[in-house]
C-alpha positions as CSV (number, residue, x, y, z in Angstrom):
1,M,-14.8,27.9,23.7
2,V,-15.8,24.7,25.5
3,F,-12.5,23.9,27.1
4,Q,-12.5,21.9,30.3
5,R,-9.6,21.9,32.7
6,P,-9.1,18.4,34.1
7,P,-10.9,17.5,37.3
8,L,-9.2,15.7,40.1
9,N,-8.3,12.5,38.4
10,R,-9.9,10.0,40.7
11,S,-10.6,7.7,37.7
12,V,-6.9,7.1,37.0
13,V,-5.8,3.8,38.5
14,P,-2.0,3.5,38.6
15,F,-0.2,0.2,38.8
16,P,3.4,-0.3,40.0
17,F,5.8,0.6,37.3
18,L,7.5,-2.3,35.6
19,C,11.1,-1.8,34.5
20,V,11.9,-3.4,31.2
21,L,15.6,-4.1,31.0
22,V,15.8,-5.6,27.6
23,S,14.8,-3.5,24.6
24,L,12.3,-5.1,22.3
25,A,14.1,-3.4,19.4
26,A,17.3,-5.2,19.9
27,V,16.3,-8.6,18.5
28,A,19.1,-10.0,16.5
29,G,18.4,-10.6,12.8
30,L,15.1,-8.7,12.8
31,A,14.5,-5.4,11.0
32,T,12.6,-3.3,13.6
33,A,9.9,-0.7,13.0
34,G,10.1,1.4,16.1
35,D,6.6,2.5,17.1
36,W,3.0,2.3,15.9
37,P,1.7,5.5,17.3
38,T,-1.7,5.8,15.7
39,F,-4.3,4.0,13.6
40,R,-2.7,2.0,10.7
41,G,0.8,2.9,11.9
42,P,3.1,5.9,11.6
43,N,2.3,6.7,8.0
44,R,-1.3,5.4,8.1
45,T,-0.6,2.8,5.5
46,G,-1.5,-0.4,7.5
47,I,1.9,-1.8,6.4
48,A,4.6,-2.9,8.9
49,S,8.3,-2.6,7.9
50,D,9.3,-5.7,9.8
51,T,11.2,-8.5,8.0
52,G,12.3,-11.9,9.0
53,L,8.8,-13.0,10.0
54,L,7.4,-16.5,10.0
55,A,6.5,-17.6,6.5
56,S,3.9,-20.1,7.9
57,W,2.2,-21.0,11.2
58,P,1.2,-24.2,13.0
59,A,-2.5,-25.0,13.1
60,E,-2.9,-23.2,16.5
61,G,-1.2,-20.1,15.1
62,P,2.2,-18.5,15.9
63,P,3.5,-18.8,19.5
64,L,1.5,-16.7,21.9
65,A,3.9,-14.5,23.9
66,W,1.2,-13.2,26.3
67,E,-2.4,-12.2,26.7
68,A,-3.9,-9.6,28.9
69,P,-7.4,-8.7,30.1
70,G,-8.8,-5.2,30.7
71,A,-9.2,-3.7,27.2
72,G,-13.0,-3.8,27.5
73,R,-15.6,-4.0,24.8
74,G,-14.8,-2.2,21.6
75,Y,-13.2,-2.1,18.2
76,A,-10.4,0.4,18.7
77,S,-7.0,-0.8,17.5
78,L,-3.8,-0.4,19.5
79,A,-1.2,2.4,19.6
80,I,2.2,1.2,20.6
81,V,5.0,3.6,21.6
82,G,8.1,2.8,23.6
83,E,7.3,0.3,26.3
84,R,3.6,1.0,26.3
85,I,0.3,0.0,24.6
86,Y,-2.8,2.1,24.5
87,T,-6.4,1.5,23.5
88,L,-10.0,2.5,24.3
89,G,-12.9,0.4,25.6
90,D,-15.9,0.1,27.9
91,G,-17.0,-2.4,30.4
92,L,-13.5,-3.4,31.3
93,S,-13.1,-6.6,33.3
94,T,-10.6,-4.7,35.5
95,A,-13.2,-1.9,36.3
96,N,-16.2,-1.9,38.7
97,D,-18.5,-0.1,36.2
98,K,-19.5,-0.3,32.5
99,D,-18.0,3.1,31.6
100,E,-15.4,3.8,28.9
101,Y,-11.7,4.0,29.7
102,L,-8.5,4.9,27.9
103,T,-6.1,2.1,29.0
104,C,-2.4,1.5,29.1
105,F,-0.5,-1.8,29.2
106,D,3.1,-2.8,29.4
107,R,4.4,-3.8,26.0
108,A,6.7,-6.6,27.1
109,T,4.2,-8.5,29.4
110,G,0.7,-7.0,28.8
111,R,0.5,-6.0,32.4
112,P,-2.1,-3.2,33.0
113,L,-0.4,0.1,34.0
114,W,-3.3,2.6,34.3
115,K,-6.8,3.4,33.1
116,T,-8.5,6.8,32.8
117,K,-12.3,7.1,32.5
118,T,-13.5,9.0,29.4
119,G,-17.3,8.8,30.0
120,Q,-20.3,6.6,29.4
121,P,-20.3,3.7,27.0
122,W,-21.7,4.1,23.5
123,T,-24.8,1.9,23.5
124,D,-26.7,3.1,20.4
125,G,-27.9,0.4,17.9
126,Q,-27.7,-3.3,18.1
127,E,-25.1,-4.8,20.6
128,S,-22.5,-5.6,18.0
129,W,-22.4,-2.0,16.8
130,Q,-21.8,-0.6,20.3
131,S,-18.7,0.5,22.1
132,S,-15.5,2.4,21.4
133,R,-13.8,2.4,18.1
134,S,-11.3,5.3,18.1
135,T,-7.6,4.2,18.2
136,P,-5.5,6.5,20.5
137,T,-2.7,8.7,19.0
138,V,0.5,9.1,20.9
139,D,2.9,12.0,20.6
140,G,5.8,12.4,23.0
141,D,4.5,12.4,26.6
142,T,0.8,12.8,25.5
143,V,-1.8,10.3,24.3
144,Y,-4.9,11.6,22.6
145,V,-8.2,9.8,22.0
146,L,-11.7,10.7,20.7
147,S,-14.7,9.2,22.4
148,P,-17.8,8.2,20.4
149,F,-19.6,11.3,21.8
150,G,-17.0,13.7,20.3
151,Q,-15.0,14.3,23.5
152,L,-11.3,14.8,22.6
153,F,-9.0,13.9,25.5
154,A,-5.3,14.6,26.0
155,C,-3.8,12.5,28.7
156,R,-0.3,12.1,30.1
157,T,1.4,8.8,28.9
158,T,3.1,8.2,32.3
159,D,0.0,7.9,34.4
160,G,-3.1,8.8,32.4
161,K,-3.7,12.1,34.0
162,E,-6.1,14.2,31.9
163,L,-4.4,17.4,30.6
164,F,-7.3,18.9,28.7
165,R,-10.4,17.9,26.7
166,V,-12.3,19.6,23.9
167,D,-16.0,18.9,23.1
168,L,-16.1,18.8,19.3
169,K,-19.9,19.1,19.2
170,A,-20.2,22.0,21.6
171,E,-17.2,23.9,20.4
172,F,-17.3,23.3,16.6
173,G,-20.9,22.2,16.0
174,G,-19.6,18.8,15.2
175,K,-21.8,16.1,13.7
176,K,-21.5,12.7,12.3
177,G,-22.7,11.9,8.8
178,D,-24.2,8.6,10.1
179,S,-25.9,7.3,13.3
180,W,-22.7,5.9,14.8
181,G,-20.2,7.6,17.1
182,Y,-16.9,9.3,16.3
183,S,-14.1,6.9,15.6
184,E,-11.3,9.0,14.0
185,S,-7.7,8.7,15.3
186,V,-6.5,12.3,15.5
187,T,-3.4,13.5,13.5
188,I,-0.4,15.1,15.2
189,D,1.6,17.3,12.7
190,G,4.3,19.3,14.3
191,D,2.7,21.5,17.0
192,R,-0.8,20.8,15.7
193,L,-3.6,18.4,16.3
194,V,-5.8,17.9,13.3
195,C,-9.2,16.2,13.3
196,T,-12.7,16.1,11.8
197,P,-15.6,17.5,13.9
198,G,-17.8,17.5,10.8
199,G,-19.5,20.8,11.6
200,A,-20.9,23.2,9.1
201,E,-18.3,25.9,9.9
202,A,-15.6,23.5,11.0
203,T,-15.5,20.3,9.0
204,L,-11.8,19.9,9.8
205,V,-9.9,21.8,12.5
206,A,-6.3,22.3,13.6
207,L,-5.7,22.8,17.3
208,D,-2.7,23.5,19.4
209,K,-1.7,20.1,20.6
210,K,-0.6,21.4,24.0
211,T,-3.7,23.3,24.8
212,G,-6.5,22.3,22.5
213,R,-7.1,25.9,21.3
214,K,-8.2,26.5,17.7
215,I,-5.6,27.4,15.1
216,W,-7.9,27.2,12.1
217,A,-11.2,25.7,10.9
218,C,-12.0,24.5,7.4
219,A,-15.7,24.5,6.3
220,I,-16.7,22.3,3.4
221,P,-20.0,23.7,2.0
222,G,-22.8,21.2,2.2
223,D,-20.7,18.5,3.8
224,R,-22.9,15.8,5.5
225,G,-20.6,15.4,8.5
226,A,-17.7,13.4,9.8
227,G,-17.2,9.8,8.6
228,H,-14.9,7.3,10.3
229,S,-11.7,7.9,8.4
230,S,-8.5,9.3,9.8
231,I,-6.5,12.1,8.0
232,V,-3.5,11.2,5.8
233,T,-0.9,13.8,4.9
234,A,0.4,14.4,1.4
235,T,3.0,16.7,-0.1
236,V,2.2,17.9,-3.6
237,G,4.2,20.7,-5.4
238,G,5.8,21.7,-2.1
239,R,2.4,22.1,-0.4
240,R,1.4,20.0,2.6
241,V,-2.1,18.7,2.2
242,Y,-4.4,16.9,4.7
243,V,-6.4,14.2,2.8
244,Q,-9.6,13.0,4.4
245,T,-12.9,11.4,3.6
246,T,-16.1,12.5,5.2
247,A,-19.7,11.3,4.7
248,S,-19.7,13.4,1.5
249,G,-16.6,11.9,-0.1
250,A,-12.9,12.8,-0.3
251,C,-11.3,16.2,0.2
252,G,-7.9,18.0,0.5
253,V,-7.1,20.8,2.9
254,D,-4.1,23.1,3.0
255,A,-2.2,22.2,6.1
256,A,-0.8,25.6,6.8
257,T,-4.0,27.7,6.4
258,G,-6.9,25.3,6.5
259,T,-8.0,26.4,3.0
260,L,-10.2,23.9,1.2
261,L,-8.2,22.8,-1.9
262,W,-10.5,20.2,-3.5
263,T,-13.4,17.8,-3.0
264,F,-14.5,14.7,-4.8
265,P,-18.2,14.2,-3.8
266,I,-20.0,10.9,-3.7
267,D,-23.7,10.0,-3.4
268,Q,-24.9,9.6,0.2
269,T,-24.5,6.2,1.7
270,T,-24.9,4.5,5.0
271,A,-21.4,5.3,6.2
272,V,-17.9,6.2,4.8
273,I,-15.3,4.4,6.9
274,P,-11.9,3.4,5.3
275,T,-8.9,5.7,5.6
276,P,-7.5,6.9,2.2
277,I,-4.2,5.8,0.7
278,V,-1.8,8.4,-0.5
279,R,1.2,7.8,-2.8
280,D,3.0,11.0,-3.9
281,D,0.3,13.0,-5.7
282,L,-2.2,10.1,-5.9
283,V,-5.2,9.5,-3.6
284,F,-7.1,6.2,-3.5
285,F,-10.2,6.2,-1.4
286,S,-13.0,3.7,-0.9
287,A,-16.5,3.5,0.6
288,G,-18.6,0.5,1.3
289,Y,-22.3,-0.3,0.8
290,K,-21.6,-0.9,-2.9
291,R,-20.1,2.6,-3.5
292,G,-16.6,1.6,-4.6
293,G,-13.1,2.8,-4.8
294,A,-11.6,5.7,-6.9
295,L,-8.1,7.0,-7.8
296,L,-7.4,10.7,-8.0
297,R,-4.4,12.8,-8.8
298,Q,-3.8,16.0,-7.0
299,V,-2.6,18.6,-9.5
300,P,-1.0,21.9,-8.2
301,G,-1.6,25.1,-10.1
302,P,-1.2,28.9,-9.8
303,D,-4.7,29.2,-8.1
304,G,-4.5,26.2,-5.8
305,M,-5.0,22.6,-6.6
306,T,-7.3,20.6,-8.8
307,I,-8.2,16.9,-9.1
308,E,-7.7,14.6,-12.0
309,K,-9.9,11.5,-11.9
310,L,-7.8,8.5,-13.1
311,Y,-10.9,6.3,-12.5
312,G,-14.1,7.0,-10.7
313,L,-15.9,4.8,-8.2
314,N,-15.4,1.1,-9.1
315,T,-17.8,-1.0,-7.2
316,D,-15.4,-4.0,-7.3
317,L,-13.2,-1.9,-5.0
318,A,-15.8,-1.1,-2.4
319,N,-14.7,-1.6,1.2
320,K,-16.9,-1.2,4.2
321,H,-14.5,-0.9,7.2
322,G,-11.7,-3.5,7.0
323,G,-9.4,-1.1,5.1
324,V,-7.3,-1.4,2.0
325,V,-3.4,-1.7,1.9
326,L,-1.1,-0.9,-1.0
327,V,1.7,-3.3,-1.5
328,G,3.9,-2.4,-4.5
329,D,1.5,-1.4,-7.2
330,H,-1.4,-3.5,-6.0
331,L,-4.3,-2.9,-3.6
332,Y,-5.5,-5.6,-1.2
333,G,-8.7,-5.5,0.8
334,D,-12.1,-7.1,1.4
335,S,-14.9,-6.8,-1.1
336,D,-17.2,-4.5,0.8
337,D,-17.7,-6.7,3.9
338,K,-18.2,-10.1,2.2
339,G,-15.1,-11.9,3.4
340,I,-13.9,-12.1,-0.2
341,P,-10.4,-10.5,-0.4
342,F,-9.4,-8.8,-3.7
343,C,-6.2,-7.7,-5.4
344,A,-6.4,-4.9,-7.9
345,E,-4.0,-2.7,-9.9
346,L,-3.7,0.7,-8.3
347,L,-3.3,2.7,-11.5
348,T,-6.2,1.1,-13.4
349,G,-8.5,-0.3,-10.7
350,K,-8.5,-3.7,-12.6
351,V,-9.2,-6.6,-10.3
352,V,-6.6,-9.3,-10.9
353,W,-8.1,-11.7,-8.4
354,K,-11.0,-12.0,-6.0
355,E,-11.4,-15.1,-3.9
356,R,-13.4,-16.2,-0.9
357,G,-11.2,-16.8,2.2
358,S,-11.3,-19.4,4.9
359,G,-13.1,-17.0,7.3
360,K,-16.5,-15.4,7.3
361,G,-17.7,-11.9,7.4
362,S,-15.9,-8.6,6.9
363,A,-12.1,-8.8,6.8
364,S,-9.5,-6.2,8.0
365,V,-6.0,-6.3,6.5
366,T,-2.5,-5.5,7.5
367,A,0.6,-6.2,5.4
368,A,4.2,-7.1,6.4
369,D,7.2,-9.0,4.9
370,G,5.5,-10.1,1.6
371,H,2.2,-11.2,3.2
372,V,-1.2,-9.8,3.9
373,Y,-2.7,-10.6,7.2
374,V,-6.4,-11.0,6.8
375,R,-8.6,-11.0,9.9
376,F,-12.2,-12.1,9.3
377,A,-15.1,-11.1,11.5
378,D,-15.6,-14.7,12.7
379,G,-12.1,-14.7,14.3
380,T,-10.3,-16.5,11.6
381,L,-6.8,-15.0,10.8
382,A,-5.2,-15.9,7.5
383,L,-1.6,-15.4,6.3
384,V,-1.9,-14.6,2.6
385,K,0.8,-14.1,0.0
386,A,0.9,-10.5,-1.3
387,D,1.0,-11.8,-4.8
388,P,-1.0,-10.5,-7.8
389,A,-0.7,-13.9,-9.4
390,G,-3.3,-15.4,-7.2
391,Y,-4.9,-15.7,-3.7
392,E,-2.9,-18.2,-1.6
393,E,-3.6,-18.7,2.1
394,V,-0.4,-20.0,3.6
395,S,-1.7,-20.5,7.1
396,T,-4.9,-19.9,9.1
397,F,-5.9,-20.2,12.8
398,K,-8.9,-19.2,14.9
399,I,-8.3,-16.5,17.4
400,P,-9.0,-17.9,20.9
401,D,-12.4,-17.1,22.4
402,S,-13.5,-15.1,19.3
403,G,-17.1,-15.2,18.1
404,D,-19.0,-13.5,20.8
405,R,-18.7,-10.2,18.9
406,P,-17.2,-9.5,15.5
407,S,-13.4,-9.5,15.3
408,W,-13.3,-6.0,13.8
409,A,-10.3,-4.4,15.5
410,H,-7.4,-3.7,13.1
411,M,-4.2,-5.6,13.7
412,V,-0.7,-4.3,14.6
413,I,2.6,-5.9,13.5
414,L,5.6,-4.3,15.2
415,D,9.1,-5.5,16.0
416,G,8.4,-9.1,15.2
417,R,5.1,-9.4,17.1
418,L,1.5,-9.5,16.1
419,Y,-0.9,-7.7,18.4
420,L,-4.7,-8.4,18.4
421,R,-7.5,-6.7,20.3
422,E,-10.2,-9.4,20.8
423,G,-12.9,-8.0,23.0
424,D,-11.6,-7.4,26.6
425,R,-8.2,-9.0,25.8
426,I,-5.0,-8.1,24.0
427,L,-3.1,-11.0,22.5
428,C,0.6,-10.8,21.5
429,Y,2.0,-13.4,19.1
430,D,5.6,-13.9,18.3
431,L,6.2,-13.8,14.6
432,R,10.0,-14.0,14.7
433,T,11.8,-16.8,13.0
434,K,14.0,-18.8,15.4
């Protein structure tokens, strides 16, 4: 096994510890959500549980609580746990090189706390395709992150000290199903870390989260390799299932044994990126590049599990990389990467509206308190009513200094605040009603 013990951690740069005396979770009149420990939140839905948020914004946007440099280039979102924020980027303004770092910031002020080098920057392809894109995952006193090159790091949350790393390519024959680097946010489930190397003998693997040692490996015959999605957990008929999409389509894997339960293959396309949506026994998954979205039902049986296709790939529901959220019984997302948000019925796939927004380019979505937050690639952020009756932009503003590279990083809404990763900076906006 390629299992590297950490070297002397000369790349970790500690900062003085900042004591936060007032808990952010004690805001009167606000329903708090706790933590956002991984990509798309604790349940990977992209939906925040906050209430009491601003119903509209001034032209310049909601009040800016703070902004902080040092995130670097990249499209990774943010993991927020306790008093700390974590992300991944390269070419940090706070570093003296162009390498990639896992970074940690104070949640109350944005002050940088530490940074740990994870390797060289990802520079394949045109400039706007480059850099980090894996959102860290936090569990207890450990933060995990996957570099574009397939290096899985486990680091200490207090100071960034590397605990172990696993090379998914060398250890598991990992490969991507496209020409871009790894971007999955790993899943922590009890004492296990689950991720998607994409190898012929190890499409998905479960590792001991404390050591990185293999517990099981699941091979999906003929799979093209890892996509960009992150695993979502379902419970069907008393069985725990890891639902994932790879470059070959959707699949379900038994959580206890790593046994492959089902697959739903799709034709080869440029890349498969969005994370699936799970509701009870239902799985909605989408792929861009005109592939579409499909709804499946997982059906347990005496010999395992089968899939019932409620509807196949509907091209009107294609989504490239901005993600789709399920609010009530309706799906909201961008039409491929056109900057044309849609709303569709989950159970039928019927589009009830599709309208061009105020921004341009692909749009990522996050939902909270009866609204969908739509972030366009040109840096426009729109507050849209989560209403099947029609597309209504309540407010919009332009994210400061956006436009140099696409605004692709997914948003986080937590405890009345909106967190944005915009290039090297993290911006924190106050969404609380006064």
